[in-house]
A tleap script that builds the chain and sets N, CA, C and O, in Angstrom:
source leaprc.protein.ff14SB
mol = sequence {
  NMET GLY SER ILE LEU GLN ALA LYS CYS SER
  CYS GLY PHE ASN SER GLU GLY LEU PHE VAL
  GLY GLY GLY PHE ARG ASN PHE LEU LYS VAL
  CYS SER ALA PRO ALA LEU CYS LYS ARG CYS
  SER ALA ILE VAL VAL LEU ASN TYR LEU LYS
  LYS LYS ASN LYS CYS PRO SER CYS LYS SER
  GLU VAL ILE PHE TYR ASN ASP PHE SER LEU
  GLN ARG LYS THR LYS LYS GLU TYR PRO LEU
  PHE ASP TRP ASN ILE GLY GLU ASP GLU GLY
  SER PHE ILE LEU PRO ASP THR LYS TYR TYR
  CYS PRO LYS CYS ASN LYS LEU LYS MET LYS
  PHE ILE ARG SER GLY SER TRP CASP
}
set mol.1.N position { 0.835 -1.182 -0.002 }
set mol.1.CA position { -0.002 -0.003 -0.001 }
set mol.1.C position { 0.878 1.226 -0.002 }
set mol.1.O position { 1.852 1.299 0.748 }
set mol.2.N position { 0.545 2.191 -0.836 }
set mol.2.CA position { 1.291 3.435 -0.945 }
set mol.2.C position { 0.765 4.497 0.015 }
set mol.2.O position { -0.251 4.316 0.687 }
set mol.3.N position { 1.485 5.597 0.054 }
set mol.3.CA position { 1.086 6.712 0.899 }
set mol.3.C position { 0.791 7.932 0.037 }
set mol.3.O position { 1.270 8.053 -1.091 }
set mol.4.N position { -0.001 8.819 0.592 }
set mol.4.CA position { -0.239 10.123 -0.053 }
set mol.4.C position { 0.438 11.174 0.806 }
set mol.4.O position { 0.126 11.324 1.987 }
set mol.5.N position { 1.357 11.891 0.207 }
set mol.5.CA position { 2.061 12.954 0.884 }
set mol.5.C position { 1.676 14.293 0.272 }
set mol.5.O position { 1.205 14.361 -0.863 }
set mol.6.N position { 1.883 15.356 1.041 }
set mol.6.CA position { 1.743 16.698 0.545 }
set mol.6.C position { 2.952 17.477 1.015 }
set mol.6.O position { 3.375 17.351 2.164 }
set mol.7.N position { 3.508 18.286 0.119 }
set mol.7.CA position { 4.638 19.139 0.483 }
set mol.7.C position { 4.126 20.513 0.843 }
set mol.7.O position { 3.337 21.091 0.095 }
set mol.8.N position { 4.559 21.055 1.979 }
set mol.8.CA position { 4.139 22.386 2.417 }
set mol.8.C position { 5.361 23.143 2.959 }
set mol.8.O position { 6.219 22.591 3.649 }
set mol.9.N position { 5.391 24.430 2.610 }
set mol.9.CA position { 6.503 25.266 3.101 }
set mol.9.C position { 5.925 26.545 3.660 }
set mol.9.O position { 4.861 26.999 3.238 }
set mol.10.N position { 6.640 27.130 4.622 }
set mol.10.CA position { 6.213 28.394 5.222 }
set mol.10.C position { 6.215 29.551 4.243 }
set mol.10.O position { 5.626 30.593 4.534 }
set mol.11.N position { 6.860 29.405 3.083 }
set mol.11.CA position { 6.864 30.438 2.064 }
set mol.11.C position { 5.563 30.498 1.287 }
set mol.11.O position { 5.343 31.419 0.502 }
set mol.12.N position { 4.695 29.508 1.508 }
set mol.12.CA position { 3.417 29.455 0.785 }
set mol.12.C position { 3.311 28.325 -0.214 }
set mol.12.O position { 2.236 28.090 -0.767 }
set mol.13.N position { 4.407 27.616 -0.460 }
set mol.13.CA position { 4.366 26.521 -1.410 }
set mol.13.C position { 3.522 25.363 -0.839 }
set mol.13.O position { 3.727 24.944 0.300 }
set mol.14.N position { 2.581 24.856 -1.634 }
set mol.14.CA position { 1.777 23.695 -1.292 }
set mol.14.C position { 1.626 22.839 -2.533 }
set mol.14.O position { 1.163 23.313 -3.570 }
set mol.15.N position { 2.013 21.591 -2.430 }
set mol.15.CA position { 1.840 20.684 -3.554 }
set mol.15.C position { 0.454 20.057 -3.512 }
set mol.15.O position { -0.239 20.122 -2.496 }
set mol.16.N position { 0.062 19.459 -4.612 }
set mol.16.CA position { -1.114 18.614 -4.608 }
set mol.16.C position { -0.708 17.285 -3.966 }
set mol.16.O position { 0.444 17.123 -3.562 }
set mol.17.N position { -1.640 16.335 -3.868 }
set mol.17.CA position { -1.304 15.040 -3.299 }
set mol.17.C position { -0.255 14.334 -4.113 }
set mol.17.O position { -0.352 14.277 -5.339 }
set mol.18.N position { 0.760 13.787 -3.443 }
set mol.18.CA position { 1.853 13.050 -4.064 }
set mol.18.C position { 1.648 11.591 -3.713 }
set mol.18.O position { 1.825 11.198 -2.560 }
set mol.19.N position { 1.267 10.768 -4.717 }
set mol.19.CA position { 1.003 9.356 -4.496 }
set mol.19.C position { 2.311 8.589 -4.616 }
set mol.19.O position { 2.824 8.386 -5.716 }
set mol.20.N position { 2.842 8.169 -3.486 }
set mol.20.CA position { 4.179 7.540 -3.455 }
set mol.20.C position { 4.041 6.073 -3.032 }
set mol.20.O position { 3.019 5.654 -2.490 }
set mol.21.N position { 5.103 5.313 -3.300 }
set mol.21.CA position { 5.122 3.899 -2.992 }
set mol.21.C position { 4.634 3.094 -4.206 }
set mol.21.O position { 4.947 3.419 -5.352 }
set mol.22.N position { 3.874 2.055 -3.928 }
set mol.22.CA position { 3.356 1.202 -4.976 }
set mol.22.C position { 2.057 0.569 -4.533 }
set mol.22.O position { 1.723 0.574 -3.348 }
set mol.23.N position { 1.341 0.036 -5.467 }
set mol.23.CA position { 0.079 -0.625 -5.172 }
set mol.23.C position { 0.209 -2.120 -5.126 }
set mol.23.O position { 1.297 -2.661 -5.322 }
set mol.24.N position { -0.879 -2.790 -4.871 }
set mol.24.CA position { -0.930 -4.254 -4.727 }
set mol.24.C position { -0.378 -4.940 -5.989 }
set mol.24.O position { 0.309 -5.956 -5.884 }
set mol.25.N position { -0.665 -4.405 -7.150 }
set mol.25.CA position { -0.301 -5.061 -8.407 }
set mol.25.C position { 1.106 -4.693 -8.886 }
set mol.25.O position { 1.667 -5.408 -9.716 }
set mol.26.N position { 1.672 -3.640 -8.406 }
set mol.26.CA position { 2.973 -3.221 -8.992 }
set mol.26.C position { 4.098 -2.967 -7.982 }
set mol.26.O position { 5.145 -2.440 -8.357 }
set mol.27.N position { 3.903 -3.326 -6.721 }
set mol.27.CA position { 4.865 -2.939 -5.671 }
set mol.27.C position { 6.269 -3.522 -5.876 }
set mol.27.O position { 7.227 -3.015 -5.293 }
set mol.28.N position { 6.407 -4.562 -6.682 }
set mol.28.CA position { 7.723 -5.149 -6.916 }
set mol.28.C position { 8.511 -4.393 -8.001 }
set mol.28.O position { 9.738 -4.472 -8.057 }
set mol.29.N position { 7.799 -3.674 -8.843 }
set mol.29.CA position { 8.441 -2.981 -9.967 }
set mol.29.C position { 8.343 -1.480 -9.892 }
set mol.29.O position { 8.982 -0.775 -10.673 }
set mol.30.N position { 7.540 -0.973 -8.950 }
set mol.30.CA position { 7.334 0.503 -8.867 }
set mol.30.C position { 7.550 0.993 -7.453 }
set mol.30.O position { 7.001 0.447 -6.495 }
set mol.31.N position { 8.352 2.024 -7.339 }
set mol.31.CA position { 8.471 2.794 -6.101 }
set mol.31.C position { 8.319 4.266 -6.510 }
set mol.31.O position { 9.303 4.968 -6.744 }
set mol.32.N position { 7.071 4.706 -6.588 }
set mol.32.CA position { 6.828 6.100 -6.965 }
set mol.32.C position { 7.344 6.979 -5.804 }
set mol.32.O position { 7.036 6.733 -4.638 }
set mol.33.N position { 8.120 7.987 -6.149 }
set mol.33.CA position { 8.769 8.810 -5.127 }
set mol.33.C position { 8.902 10.245 -5.602 }
set mol.33.O position { 9.023 10.497 -6.801 }
set mol.34.N position { 8.881 11.212 -4.641 }
set mol.34.CA position { 9.021 12.613 -5.035 }
set mol.34.C position { 10.455 12.955 -5.437 }
set mol.34.O position { 11.428 12.521 -4.821 }
set mol.35.N position { 10.536 13.752 -6.498 }
set mol.35.CA position { 11.837 14.189 -7.003 }
set mol.35.C position { 11.736 15.675 -7.341 }
set mol.35.O position { 10.646 16.191 -7.588 }
set mol.36.N position { 12.864 16.345 -7.350 }
set mol.36.CA position { 12.943 17.763 -7.627 }
set mol.36.C position { 13.472 17.982 -9.052 }
set mol.36.O position { 14.493 17.421 -9.448 }
set mol.37.N position { 12.758 18.799 -9.792 }
set mol.37.CA position { 13.257 19.301 -11.077 }
set mol.37.C position { 13.620 20.756 -10.819 }
set mol.37.O position { 12.745 21.608 -10.660 }
set mol.38.N position { 14.906 21.029 -10.781 }
set mol.38.CA position { 15.354 22.418 -10.529 }
set mol.38.C position { 15.032 23.343 -11.696 }
set mol.38.O position { 14.775 24.528 -11.485 }
set mol.39.N position { 15.042 22.834 -12.902 }
set mol.39.CA position { 14.754 23.685 -14.064 }
set mol.39.C position { 13.311 24.176 -14.027 }
set mol.39.O position { 13.050 25.348 -14.298 }
set mol.40.N position { 12.377 23.294 -13.695 }
set mol.40.CA position { 10.955 23.664 -13.648 }
set mol.40.C position { 10.533 24.222 -12.292 }
set mol.40.O position { 9.428 24.746 -12.150 }
set mol.41.N position { 11.429 24.109 -11.277 }
set mol.41.CA position { 11.084 24.483 -9.896 }
set mol.41.C position { 9.819 23.757 -9.465 }
set mol.41.O position { 8.851 24.368 -9.013 }
set mol.42.N position { 9.853 22.426 -9.616 }
set mol.42.CA position { 8.685 21.611 -9.343 }
set mol.42.C position { 9.053 20.288 -8.679 }
set mol.42.O position { 10.172 19.790 -8.804 }
set mol.43.N position { 8.084 19.746 -7.979 }
set mol.43.CA position { 8.182 18.387 -7.440 }
set mol.43.C position { 7.395 17.470 -8.375 }
set mol.43.O position { 6.232 17.723 -8.692 }
set mol.44.N position { 8.052 16.410 -8.802 }
set mol.44.CA position { 7.413 15.423 -9.658 }
set mol.44.C position { 7.485 14.071 -8.963 }
set mol.44.O position { 8.377 13.841 -8.146 }
set mol.45.N position { 6.571 13.192 -9.274 }
set mol.45.CA position { 6.604 11.838 -8.726 }
set mol.45.C position { 6.959 10.885 -9.877 }
set mol.45.O position { 6.262 10.805 -10.889 }
set mol.46.N position { 8.076 10.167 -9.675 }
set mol.46.CA position { 8.579 9.249 -10.692 }
set mol.46.C position { 8.934 7.891 -10.052 }
set mol.46.O position { 9.052 7.772 -8.832 }
set mol.47.N position { 9.096 6.902 -10.893 }
set mol.47.CA position { 9.445 5.549 -10.423 }
set mol.47.C position { 10.941 5.515 -10.096 }
set mol.47.O position { 11.790 5.571 -10.985 }
set mol.48.N position { 11.233 5.424 -8.813 }
set mol.48.CA position { 12.616 5.404 -8.325 }
set mol.48.C position { 13.371 4.169 -8.862 }
set mol.48.O position { 14.596 4.210 -8.976 }
set mol.49.N position { 12.683 3.108 -9.183 }
set mol.49.CA position { 13.311 1.887 -9.650 }
set mol.49.C position { 13.696 1.947 -11.137 }
set mol.49.O position { 14.433 1.086 -11.618 }
set mol.50.N position { 13.212 2.936 -11.851 }
set mol.50.CA position { 13.563 3.127 -13.259 }
set mol.50.C position { 15.005 3.606 -13.312 }
set mol.50.O position { 15.422 4.419 -12.487 }
set mol.51.N position { 15.758 3.112 -14.265 }
set mol.51.CA position { 17.181 3.444 -14.370 }
set mol.51.C position { 17.448 4.924 -14.581 }
set mol.51.O position { 18.256 5.508 -13.859 }
set mol.52.N position { 16.792 5.543 -15.549 }
set mol.52.CA position { 17.032 6.955 -15.864 }
set mol.52.C position { 15.700 7.688 -15.758 }
set mol.52.O position { 14.769 7.421 -16.517 }
set mol.53.N position { 15.623 8.609 -14.811 }
set mol.53.CA position { 14.422 9.416 -14.633 }
set mol.53.C position { 14.665 10.825 -15.096 }
set mol.53.O position { 15.696 11.419 -14.780 }
set mol.54.N position { 13.726 11.366 -15.842 }
set mol.54.CA position { 13.771 12.723 -16.346 }
set mol.54.C position { 12.471 13.413 -15.998 }
set mol.54.O position { 11.440 12.759 -15.843 }
set mol.55.N position { 12.511 14.722 -15.875 }
set mol.55.CA position { 11.312 15.509 -15.654 }
set mol.55.C position { 10.349 15.306 -16.812 }
set mol.55.O position { 10.746 15.429 -17.970 }
set mol.56.N position { 9.102 15.001 -16.524 }
set mol.56.CA position { 8.145 14.798 -17.624 }
set mol.56.C position { 7.863 16.071 -18.432 }
set mol.56.O position { 7.415 15.978 -19.575 }
set mol.57.N position { 8.109 17.230 -17.875 }
set mol.57.CA position { 7.824 18.491 -18.583 }
set mol.57.C position { 9.002 18.941 -19.454 }
set mol.57.O position { 8.840 19.197 -20.647 }
set mol.58.N position { 10.200 19.033 -18.836 }
set mol.58.CA position { 11.330 19.612 -19.586 }
set mol.58.C position { 12.426 18.608 -19.942 }
set mol.58.O position { 13.398 18.946 -20.617 }
set mol.59.N position { 12.254 17.371 -19.478 }
set mol.59.CA position { 13.206 16.273 -19.779 }
set mol.59.C position { 14.584 16.428 -19.172 }
set mol.59.O position { 15.517 15.748 -19.601 }
set mol.60.N position { 14.749 17.316 -18.168 }
set mol.60.CA position { 16.044 17.476 -17.509 }
set mol.60.C position { 16.184 16.443 -16.381 }
set mol.60.O position { 15.217 15.779 -16.008 }
set mol.61.N position { 17.375 16.325 -15.863 }
set mol.61.CA position { 17.652 15.415 -14.765 }
set mol.61.C position { 16.886 15.858 -13.497 }
set mol.61.O position { 16.638 17.045 -13.288 }
set mol.62.N position { 16.531 14.894 -12.683 }
set mol.62.CA position { 15.869 15.184 -11.415 }
set mol.62.C position { 16.704 14.625 -10.260 }
set mol.62.O position { 17.588 13.791 -10.456 }
set mol.63.N position { 16.406 15.096 -9.075 }
set mol.63.CA position { 17.062 14.587 -7.866 }
set mol.63.C position { 15.930 14.099 -6.942 }
set mol.63.O position { 15.012 14.856 -6.626 }
set mol.64.N position { 16.005 12.845 -6.519 }
set mol.64.CA position { 14.984 12.335 -5.615 }
set mol.64.C position { 15.220 12.901 -4.214 }
set mol.64.O position { 16.348 13.171 -3.802 }
set mol.65.N position { 14.101 13.069 -3.503 }
set mol.65.CA position { 14.171 13.731 -2.191 }
set mol.65.C position { 14.797 12.854 -1.101 }
set mol.65.O position { 14.927 13.314 0.034 }
set mol.66.N position { 15.187 11.618 -1.398 }
set mol.66.CA position { 15.950 10.860 -0.422 }
set mol.66.C position { 17.442 11.221 -0.487 }
set mol.66.O position { 18.242 10.697 0.287 }
set mol.67.N position { 17.807 12.104 -1.401 }
set mol.67.CA position { 19.181 12.588 -1.503 }
set mol.67.C position { 19.462 13.543 -0.323 }
set mol.67.O position { 18.704 14.482 -0.082 }
set mol.68.N position { 20.523 13.295 0.377 }
set mol.68.CA position { 20.829 14.100 1.593 }
set mol.68.C position { 21.039 15.581 1.287 }
set mol.68.O position { 20.866 16.415 2.176 }
set mol.69.N position { 21.406 15.929 0.061 }
set mol.69.CA position { 21.598 17.327 -0.285 }
set mol.69.C position { 20.304 18.126 -0.260 }
set mol.69.O position { 20.333 19.356 -0.221 }
set mol.70.N position { 19.148 17.422 -0.283 }
set mol.70.CA position { 17.829 18.076 -0.272 }
set mol.70.C position { 17.196 18.047 1.099 }
set mol.70.O position { 16.046 18.460 1.253 }
set mol.71.N position { 17.925 17.563 2.115 }
set mol.71.CA position { 17.351 17.372 3.460 }
set mol.71.C position { 18.152 18.147 4.503 }
set mol.71.O position { 19.373 18.271 4.414 }
set mol.72.N position { 17.425 18.663 5.493 }
set mol.72.CA position { 18.089 19.275 6.653 }
set mol.72.C position { 18.463 18.133 7.594 }
set mol.72.O position { 17.651 17.250 7.868 }
set mol.73.N position { 19.693 18.161 8.079 }
set mol.73.CA position { 20.135 17.128 9.013 }
set mol.73.C position { 19.517 17.396 10.379 }
set mol.73.O position { 19.545 18.523 10.873 }
set mol.74.N position { 18.964 16.359 10.981 }
set mol.74.CA position { 18.384 16.457 12.318 }
set mol.74.C position { 18.847 15.275 13.139 }
set mol.74.O position { 19.297 14.263 12.602 }
set mol.75.N position { 18.733 15.414 14.428 }
set mol.75.CA position { 19.136 14.321 15.338 }
set mol.75.C position { 18.137 13.182 15.291 }
set mol.75.O position { 18.531 12.016 15.272 }
set mol.76.N position { 16.839 13.503 15.273 }
set mol.76.CA position { 15.828 12.458 15.170 }
set mol.76.C position { 15.403 12.326 13.719 }
set mol.76.O position { 14.967 13.295 13.097 }
set mol.77.N position { 15.527 11.172 13.207 }
set mol.77.CA position { 15.200 10.949 11.796 }
set mol.77.C position { 14.237 9.780 11.673 }
set mol.77.O position { 14.564 8.750 11.084 }
set mol.78.N position { 13.042 9.949 12.237 }
set mol.78.CA position { 12.028 8.917 12.084 }
set mol.78.C position { 11.527 8.967 10.650 }
set mol.78.O position { 11.340 10.049 10.093 }
set mol.79.N position { 11.309 7.798 10.047 }
set mol.79.CA position { 10.859 7.824 8.657 }
set mol.79.C position { 9.392 8.315 8.543 }
set mol.79.O position { 8.491 7.799 9.203 }
set mol.80.N position { 9.204 9.288 7.714 }
set mol.80.CA position { 7.852 9.723 7.364 }
set mol.80.C position { 7.294 8.770 6.297 }
set mol.80.O position { 6.098 8.479 6.261 }
set mol.81.N position { 8.185 8.302 5.443 }
set mol.81.CA position { 7.807 7.369 4.398 }
set mol.81.C position { 9.030 6.459 4.115 }
set mol.81.O position { 10.153 6.950 3.995 }
set mol.82.N position { 8.808 5.170 4.013 }
set mol.82.CA position { 9.880 4.270 3.570 }
set mol.82.C position { 9.289 3.149 2.728 }
set mol.82.O position { 8.147 2.730 2.916 }
set mol.83.N position { 10.109 2.678 1.791 }
set mol.83.CA position { 9.662 1.665 0.848 }
set mol.83.C position { 10.830 0.701 0.614 }
set mol.83.O position { 11.893 1.113 0.149 }
set mol.84.N position { 10.637 -0.555 0.928 }
set mol.84.CA position { 11.657 -1.571 0.720 }
set mol.84.C position { 11.720 -1.843 -0.785 }
set mol.84.O position { 10.736 -2.268 -1.392 }
set mol.85.N position { 12.881 -1.594 -1.371 }
set mol.85.CA position { 13.011 -1.744 -2.824 }
set mol.85.C position { 13.821 -2.979 -3.226 }
set mol.85.O position { 14.198 -3.110 -4.391 }
set mol.86.N position { 14.089 -3.866 -2.304 }
set mol.86.CA position { 14.764 -5.105 -2.640 }
set mol.86.C position { 15.945 -5.361 -1.734 }
set mol.86.O position { 16.487 -4.457 -1.098 }
set mol.87.N position { 16.331 -6.646 -1.696 }
set mol.87.CA position { 17.448 -7.024 -0.812 }
set mol.87.C position { 18.735 -6.316 -1.120 }
set mol.87.O position { 19.449 -5.902 -0.207 }
set mol.88.N position { 19.049 -6.166 -2.386 }
set mol.88.CA position { 20.308 -5.534 -2.785 }
set mol.88.C position { 20.266 -4.011 -2.695 }
set mol.88.O position { 21.273 -3.370 -2.394 }
set mol.89.N position { 19.088 -3.437 -2.959 }
set mol.89.CA position { 18.985 -1.978 -3.031 }
set mol.89.C position { 18.674 -1.318 -1.688 }
set mol.89.O position { 18.977 -0.140 -1.502 }
set mol.90.N position { 18.074 -2.058 -0.748 }
set mol.90.CA position { 17.743 -1.464 0.544 }
set mol.90.C position { 16.375 -0.829 0.548 }
set mol.90.O position { 15.398 -1.459 0.143 }
set mol.91.N position { 16.287 0.399 0.996 }
set mol.91.CA position { 15.000 1.096 1.133 }
set mol.91.C position { 15.105 2.535 0.629 }
set mol.91.O position { 16.170 3.152 0.671 }
set mol.92.N position { 13.978 3.047 0.155 }
set mol.92.CA position { 13.845 4.448 -0.140 }
set mol.92.C position { 13.243 5.080 1.123 }
set mol.92.O position { 12.147 4.699 1.534 }
set mol.93.N position { 13.931 6.026 1.734 }
set mol.93.CA position { 13.479 6.586 3.011 }
set mol.93.C position { 13.404 8.094 2.938 }
set mol.93.O position { 14.331 8.757 2.473 }
set mol.94.N position { 12.283 8.627 3.407 }
set mol.94.CA position { 12.133 10.065 3.613 }
set mol.94.C position { 11.981 10.295 5.117 }
set mol.94.O position { 10.922 10.021 5.680 }
set mol.95.N position { 13.037 10.798 5.774 }
set mol.95.CA position { 12.907 11.057 7.210 }
set mol.95.C position { 11.987 12.251 7.483 }
set mol.95.O position { 11.761 13.088 6.609 }
set mol.96.N position { 11.470 12.311 8.693 }
set mol.96.CA position { 10.631 13.420 9.100 }
set mol.96.C position { 11.527 14.614 9.428 }
set mol.96.O position { 11.913 14.819 10.579 }
set mol.97.N position { 11.852 15.399 8.396 }
set mol.97.CA position { 12.739 16.551 8.537 }
set mol.97.C position { 12.303 17.625 7.572 }
set mol.97.O position { 11.238 17.496 6.969 }
set mol.98.N position { 13.069 18.672 7.399 }
set mol.98.CA position { 12.757 19.714 6.438 }
set mol.98.C position { 13.546 19.460 5.160 }
set mol.98.O position { 14.653 18.923 5.176 }
set mol.99.N position { 12.924 19.874 4.041 }
set mol.99.CA position { 13.471 19.614 2.722 }
set mol.99.C position { 13.609 20.888 1.917 }
set mol.99.O position { 13.082 21.941 2.277 }
set mol.100.N position { 14.343 20.760 0.803 }
set mol.100.CA position { 14.525 21.880 -0.122 }
set mol.100.C position { 13.202 22.226 -0.782 }
set mol.100.O position { 12.536 21.359 -1.347 }
set mol.101.N position { 12.835 23.463 -0.710 }
set mol.101.CA position { 11.584 23.947 -1.327 }
set mol.101.C position { 11.873 24.510 -2.721 }
set mol.101.O position { 12.765 25.345 -2.869 }
set mol.102.N position { 11.138 24.070 -3.742 }
set mol.102.CA position { 11.372 24.554 -5.074 }
set mol.102.C position { 10.930 26.005 -5.299 }
set mol.102.O position { 11.287 26.609 -6.311 }
set mol.103.N position { 10.162 26.564 -4.372 }
set mol.103.CA position { 9.704 27.957 -4.522 }
set mol.103.C position { 10.693 28.947 -3.897 }
set mol.103.O position { 11.123 29.897 -4.550 }
set mol.104.N position { 11.054 28.715 -2.617 }
set mol.104.CA position { 11.941 29.671 -1.937 }
set mol.104.C position { 13.400 29.257 -1.923 }
set mol.104.O position { 14.261 30.030 -1.503 }
set mol.105.N position { 13.689 28.039 -2.380 }
set mol.105.CA position { 15.076 27.526 -2.477 }
set mol.105.C position { 15.747 27.398 -1.109 }
set mol.105.O position { 16.966 27.531 -1.003 }
set mol.106.N position { 14.960 27.142 -0.063 }
set mol.106.CA position { 15.500 26.979 1.298 }
set mol.106.C position { 15.053 25.628 1.845 }
set mol.106.O position { 14.089 25.029 1.368 }
set mol.107.N position { 15.781 25.167 2.857 }
set mol.107.CA position { 15.443 23.889 3.514 }
set mol.107.C position { 14.374 24.142 4.568 }
set mol.107.O position { 14.631 24.029 5.767 }
set mol.108.N position { 13.164 24.487 4.108 }
set mol.108.CA position { 12.073 24.808 5.034 }
set mol.108.C position { 10.805 24.012 4.750 }
set mol.108.O position { 9.821 24.147 5.478 }
set mol.109.N position { 10.807 23.200 3.727 }
set mol.109.CA position { 9.592 22.490 3.313 }
set mol.109.C position { 9.457 21.163 4.091 }
set mol.109.O position { 10.448 20.504 4.403 }
set mol.110.N position { 8.220 20.803 4.386 }
set mol.110.CA position { 7.901 19.558 5.091 }
set mol.110.C position { 7.036 18.690 4.172 }
set mol.110.O position { 6.215 19.199 3.410 }
set mol.111.N position { 7.237 17.372 4.258 }
set mol.111.CA position { 6.305 16.447 3.645 }
set mol.111.C position { 5.373 16.031 4.774 }
set mol.111.O position { 5.816 15.719 5.880 }
set mol.112.N position { 4.083 16.032 4.480 }
set mol.112.CA position { 3.069 15.641 5.470 }
set mol.112.C position { 2.296 14.461 4.903 }
set mol.112.O position { 1.843 14.493 3.758 }
set mol.113.N position { 2.152 13.433 5.702 }
set mol.113.CA position { 1.376 12.263 5.266 }
set mol.113.C position { -0.108 12.556 5.408 }
set mol.113.O position { -0.576 12.896 6.495 }
set mol.114.N position { -0.854 12.426 4.308 }
set mol.114.CA position { -2.274 12.749 4.338 }
set mol.114.C position { -3.184 11.554 4.069 }
set mol.114.O position { -4.407 11.683 4.117 }
set mol.115.N position { -2.595 10.391 3.786 }
set mol.115.CA position { -3.452 9.230 3.566 }
set mol.115.C position { -2.690 8.077 2.975 }
set mol.115.O position { -1.462 8.091 2.888 }
set mol.116.N position { -3.468 7.043 2.558 }
set mol.116.CA position { -2.895 5.846 1.930 }
set mol.116.C position { -3.672 5.550 0.657 }
set mol.116.O position { -4.798 6.013 0.478 }
set mol.117.N position { -3.049 4.765 -0.229 }
set mol.117.CA position { -3.708 4.323 -1.445 }
set mol.117.C position { -3.264 2.907 -1.780 }
set mol.117.O position { -2.231 2.445 -1.296 }
set mol.118.N position { -4.046 2.218 -2.608 }
set mol.118.CA position { -3.669 0.888 -3.069 }
set mol.118.C position { -4.197 0.613 -4.441 }
set mol.118.O position { -3.971 -0.469 -4.984 }
savepdb mol mol.pdb
quit
C-alpha cells in the first residue's frame, strides 16, 4: 500500500497530493517517489526503480528527495515514508525533517502524510 504525501512550506508553497510507494499489483516494480526538477522548480513523482528518470515536462535530470543534499540534518530521523526496494537496493526513506523547497530555495519544506492508497 502506498502513501499520499503533501509538500508544504512556510513560504506558501503547497503541492497537490503526491501518491508515493506502490500498489498491490505493482509494488515489486514500482516505487513512486518525489523528485525535484530544478529547471521547472517543481516536485514530480517518478518511479525510483527506473534506471534513468527525467522531468516529464522539460526532460532534464531530477534529484529524488531521499538525496541528503535536499534534506536538513536532524538528530531524530524517524521515517515519514519508507519503501523496501529489494534485498540488494535497501530502502527508499524520507525522514521526518525539512526539505529543499522549489519555490523559496530553502530547507524549510515539510512532507506531510495525508493518507494511503492501493
